[in-house]
C-alpha positions in Angstrom: 171.6 193.1 -52.2 171.2 190.1 -54.6 174.2 188.7 -56.4 173.9 188.0 -60.1 174.9 184.4 -61.1 177.5 185.6 -63.5 179.3 187.5 -60.7 179.9 184.2 -58.9 180.9 182.2 -61.9 184.0 180.0 -61.4 187.2 180.2 -63.4 190.7 181.7 -63.2 189.6 185.1 -64.4 186.7 185.1 -61.9 189.0 184.2 -59.1 191.4 187.0 -60.0 188.6 189.5 -60.2 187.3 188.3 -56.8 190.7 188.9 -55.3 190.9 192.3 -56.9 187.5 193.1 -55.3 188.8 191.9 -51.9 191.8 194.2 -52.0 189.5 197.2 -52.1 186.9 195.9 -49.7 189.1 194.5 -47.0 192.1 195.9 -45.1 195.0 193.4 -45.4 196.6 191.3 -42.7 193.5 190.1 -40.8 193.7 186.4 -39.9 190.0 185.9 -39.8 189.5 187.1 -43.4 192.5 185.1 -44.5 191.0 182.0 -43.0 187.6 182.7 -44.5 188.9 183.2 -48.0 191.1 180.1 -47.6 188.2 178.0 -46.6 185.5 179.0 -49.1 187.7 180.4 -51.9 187.9 184.0 -53.2 184.8 183.8 -55.4 182.5 182.5 -52.7 184.0 184.9 -50.2 183.3 187.9 -52.5 179.8 186.8 -53.2 178.8 186.2 -49.6 180.4 189.5 -48.6 178.7 191.5 -51.3 175.3 190.0 -50.4 176.0 190.6 -46.7 175.6 186.8 -46.0 179.1 186.2 -44.7 179.6 185.3 -41.0 179.0 188.3 -38.8 182.6 188.8 -37.7 183.8 188.4 -41.2 181.2 190.7 -42.7 182.1 193.4 -40.1 185.6 193.5 -41.6 184.2 194.9 -44.9 181.8 197.5 -43.3 180.2 199.8 -45.7 182.3 198.7 -48.6 180.3 195.6 -49.2 178.3 197.0 -52.1 181.1 198.8 -53.9 182.3 197.3 -57.1 185.2 198.9 -58.9 187.0 195.8 -60.2 186.9 196.7 -63.8 188.0 200.3 -63.2 190.9 199.1 -60.9 192.1 196.5 -63.4 191.9 199.1 -66.2 193.7 201.7 -64.1 196.5 199.2 -63.5 196.9 198.4 -67.2 197.0 202.1 -68.0 200.2 202.6 -65.9 201.8 199.3 -66.9 200.9 197.5 -63.6 199.4 194.1 -62.9 197.6 192.1 -60.3 199.4 189.1 -58.8 197.5 186.3 -57.1 198.6 183.1 -55.4 199.5 180.5 -58.1 201.0 183.1 -60.5 204.5 182.4 -61.6 205.6 185.7 -60.1 203.9 185.2 -56.8 206.5 185.2 -53.9 205.2 182.0 -52.3 208.4 181.1 -50.4 208.9 184.4 -48.5 205.2 184.8 -47.8 205.0 181.3 -46.3 206.4 182.6 -43.1 203.3 184.8 -42.8 201.1 181.7 -43.1 203.1 179.9 -40.4 203.0 182.9 -38.0 199.2 183.3 -38.5 198.7 179.6 -37.8 200.6 180.1 -34.6 198.2 182.8 -33.5 200.3 185.9 -34.3 197.9 188.7 -35.1 198.1 191.1 -38.0 200.5 189.0 -40.1 198.1 187.2 -42.5 199.5 186.9 -46.0 198.2 189.2 -48.7 195.2 188.1 -50.7 196.7 189.7 -53.9 199.4 192.2 -54.8 199.3 195.1 -57.2 202.7 195.5 -58.8 204.2 198.0 -61.2 207.5 197.7 -62.9 209.6 195.4 -65.1 211.0 193.3 -62.3 209.9 189.8 -61.3 208.7 189.8 -57.7 209.5 186.1 -57.0 213.0 186.5 -58.4 213.7 189.8 -56.7 212.6 188.6 -53.3 214.6 185.4 -53.5 217.7 187.3 -52.2 216.3 190.4 -50.5 217.2 192.6 -47.5 215.0 195.2 -46.0 216.6 198.5 -45.0 214.4 200.8 -43.0 214.7 203.7 -40.7 213.6 207.2 -39.8 211.9 209.6 -42.2 213.7 212.5 -40.5 217.1 210.9 -41.0 220.4 212.6 -40.4 223.2 212.9 -43.0 225.0 210.1 -41.1 222.0 207.8 -41.4 221.4 208.6 -45.1 225.0 207.9 -45.9 225.0 204.6 -44.0 221.8 203.4 -45.6 222.9 204.4 -49.1 226.3 202.8 -48.8 224.9 199.6 -47.3 222.3 199.3 -50.0 224.9 200.0 -52.7 227.2 197.3 -51.5 224.4 194.8 -51.0 223.2 195.5 -54.5 226.7 195.0 -55.9 226.7 191.5 -54.3 223.4 190.5 -55.9 221.0 191.3 -53.1 217.7 193.1 -53.7 217.0 196.1 -51.3 213.4 196.3 -50.1 212.1 199.4 -48.4 209.0 201.6 -48.1 209.7 204.5 -50.5 209.4 207.1 -47.7 211.5 210.1 -47.0 214.8 209.6 -45.2 216.4 206.2 -44.8 213.9 204.5 -47.2 214.8 206.8 -50.0 218.5 206.6 -49.3 218.4 202.8 -49.4 216.5 202.8 -52.8 218.9 205.3 -54.3 221.9 203.4 -53.0 220.7 200.3 -54.8 219.8 202.2 -58.0 223.3 203.8 -58.1 224.7 200.3 -58.2 222.7 199.6 -61.3 220.5 197.1 -59.4 216.7 196.7 -59.0 215.0 197.6 -55.8 211.5 197.0 -54.4 209.4 199.7 -52.8 206.4 198.5 -50.8 203.7 201.3 -50.6 200.9 202.0 -48.3 198.6 203.3 -51.0 197.8 202.7 -54.6 200.7 202.1 -57.0 199.4 205.0 -59.2 199.9 207.5 -56.4 203.3 208.9 -55.6 203.5 209.3 -51.9 205.3 211.4 -51.0 204.8 213.4 -54.1 208.4 214.5 -54.1 209.4 210.9 -54.9 207.5 210.7 -58.2 210.8 210.6 -60.1 212.3 208.1 -57.7 209.3 205.7 -58.1 209.7 206.0 -61.9 213.3 204.9 -61.6 212.4 202.0 -59.3 209.8 200.8 -61.8 212.3 200.7 -64.6 214.1 197.6 -63.3 212.5 196.9 -59.9 209.0 197.0 -58.6 206.5 199.1 -56.8 204.3 196.8 -54.7 201.0 197.5 -52.8 198.2 195.5 -51.3 195.7 198.3 -52.2 194.3 198.9 -55.7 195.0 202.0 -57.8 193.7 205.2 -56.4 193.7 204.1 -52.7 195.0 206.8 -50.3 197.9 206.0 -48.0 196.1 206.4 -44.7 198.1 206.4 -41.5 197.1 202.9 -40.4 198.1 201.4 -43.7 201.8 202.2 -43.1 201.8 199.8 -40.1 200.0 197.2 -42.2 202.5 197.7 -45.0 205.4 197.1 -42.6 204.7 193.4 -42.2 205.0 193.0 -46.0 208.4 194.7 -46.1 209.6 192.3 -43.4 208.1 189.3 -45.2 209.6 190.0 -48.6 213.1 190.0 -47.1 215.3 187.4 -45.5 216.5 190.0 -43.0 215.8 193.5 -41.8 218.4 196.3 -41.1 217.4 199.3 -39.1 219.7 202.2 -39.8 218.2 205.0 -37.8 215.0 205.0 -35.7 213.7 207.4 -33.1 212.0 206.2 -29.9 208.6 206.0 -31.7 209.8 205.2 -35.2 207.8 202.9 -37.5 211.0 201.2 -38.4 211.0 199.6 -34.9 207.5 198.2 -35.8 208.9 196.7 -39.0 211.7 195.2 -37.0 209.2 193.7 -34.6 207.3 192.2 -37.5 210.5 190.7 -38.9 211.2 189.1 -35.5 207.7 187.6 -35.5 208.4 186.1 -38.9 211.7 184.6 -37.8 213.8 187.0 -39.8 217.1 188.2 -38.4 217.0 191.9 -37.3 220.1 194.0 -37.5 220.8 197.6 -36.4 223.4 200.2 -37.3 224.6 202.1 -34.2 224.6 205.9 -34.3 225.9 208.7 -32.0 224.6 208.3 -28.5 223.6 211.9 -28.6 221.4 211.5 -31.6 217.6 211.3 -31.1 217.4 209.5 -34.4 219.4 206.6 -33.1 217.5 206.1 -29.8 215.4 203.3 -31.3 218.3 201.4 -32.8 220.1 201.6 -29.6 217.1 200.2 -27.7 217.0 197.3 -30.1 220.6 196.6 -29.5 220.5 197.0 -25.8 217.5 194.7 -25.5 219.3 192.2 -27.7 216.4 192.4 -30.3 218.9 193.2 -33.0 222.5 192.3 -34.0 224.9 195.2 -34.3 226.1 195.6 -37.9 228.6 198.2 -39.2 228.9 197.2 -42.8 227.8 194.9 -45.6 230.0 192.0 -44.4 228.2 191.9 -41.0 224.8 191.9 -42.8 225.7 189.1 -45.2 227.1 187.0 -42.3 223.6 187.2 -40.6 221.6 186.4 -43.7 224.0 184.3 -45.8 225.1 180.7 -45.7 225.9 179.5 -42.3 229.6 179.1 -41.8 230.4 180.4 -45.3 229.5 184.1 -45.4 231.5 185.1 -42.4 232.6 188.7 -41.8 236.4 189.2 -41.7 237.9 189.7 -38.2 238.5 193.3 -37.4 242.1 194.1 -36.5 244.5 197.0 -36.8 247.3 197.2 -39.4 250.1 194.7 -39.2 253.4 196.0 -37.6 256.9 194.7 -37.7 256.5 193.2 -34.2 253.6 191.0 -35.5 256.2 188.9 -37.5 258.4 188.1 -34.4 258.4 184.6 -33.0 257.4 184.0 -29.4 261.1 183.8 -28.2 262.0 186.9 -30.2 259.1 188.9 -28.8 259.9 188.0 -25.2 263.6 188.8 -25.7 262.6 192.2 -27.1 260.2 193.0 -24.3 262.8 192.2 -21.6 265.1 194.9 -22.8 264.8 198.2 -20.9 264.5 201.5 -22.8 267.4 203.4 -21.2 270.3 200.9 -20.5 272.0 198.0 -22.2 272.0 194.5 -20.9 274.1 191.4 -21.1 272.6 188.3 -22.7 272.3 186.5 -19.3 270.5 189.4 -17.8 268.1 189.5 -20.7 267.5 185.7 -20.3 266.7 186.1 -16.6 264.3 189.0 -17.3 262.6 187.1 -20.1 262.4 183.8 -18.4 264.4 182.2 -21.3 267.6 180.3 -21.6 270.8 182.2 -22.6 271.0 180.0 -25.7 267.5 181.1 -26.7 268.3 184.8 -26.2 271.6 184.5 -28.1 269.6 183.0 -31.0 267.0 185.7 -31.0 269.2 188.8 -30.6 270.9 188.6 -34.1 267.4 188.4 -35.8 266.2 191.3 -33.8 269.3 193.3 -34.8 268.8 192.5 -38.5 265.2 193.8 -38.2 266.4 197.0 -36.6 265.0 196.5 -33.1 268.3 196.2 -31.1 271.9 197.0 -31.5 275.1 195.5 -30.1 277.9 197.4 -28.3 280.8 196.2 -26.1 279.2 192.8 -25.3 275.8 194.3 -24.4 272.5 194.8 -26.2 270.2 197.8 -26.2 267.0 198.9 -27.8 267.2 201.0 -30.9 265.6 204.2 -29.8 262.9 204.2 -32.6 261.7 200.7 -31.6 
């Protein structure tokens, strides 16, 4: 196939169109294609691929799609639903979070190459929303426990100014998106098909709500089907667009564990919410915790401690409610502990039992009496029964 000169003309619009063509012709995440486009540029890459003149290994990544051109239709379809195509260099391009993908790819990690372009729908700004973002992922077949945990965690993170990123699927993903929306905050759904397709179809209304203030994001152009393998490709982007990943529920073969693995490869902290040991939906999270691949978190404070400022965003220490005994001094506590429950004692007996001086015991006993712990009778001291 010959390539017309105007198809390979240089310019910003031509480069954007070339990247739009590449999003349909090439499955994302391949390091070889990423390197090729980076070395020759998107326009030259498109032209060589369309004319079947690219290096053999690179050409093979396109397969039979090399002579398909739906750029104009894809861009028009995006405009018709209020969507847009983002490319590197755009103000809204999330360069900082995606840089980890470039580093991982340079280090030889396979399947983590950055996107060539992103199709986005919604009123949010992708660069701003992903500046402080947390991924919440988990099982599609979630339990009521898992759904409640995901929604509550997303709600509290959103209240604190964090964007919740997930995959828009049934179960934990949907609960996380809805939790953020209920806090009046934007959320980002990363899809495995075109942004004009509601998958699952039952989430059409949810996706419309997400697009109001947040974003629907995809590496595939409008109309593309969410094939099974694309969900695994998509997972790396969920991990990359977040500073940390929380797994709420995951079965032994859950895709959420794949997302957690991608987050680890990108240097992102991975966290897991424990579940009942009898639940099949928590087997995956417990494996992550047992193998020390994730930190155990039980609330928003633990999550923020992992992803927030070092030494500043610390979770509060967990302790039971304060009791009257907590306010006692060391001498007073030892004096009280030395008194038996069923018989009174003289001060010198108490001193010997507590390992204190008689003077220390005599100074502690009146304070203990005032607080209702002990009572005095006929030169001896005894515990008040309720203490």
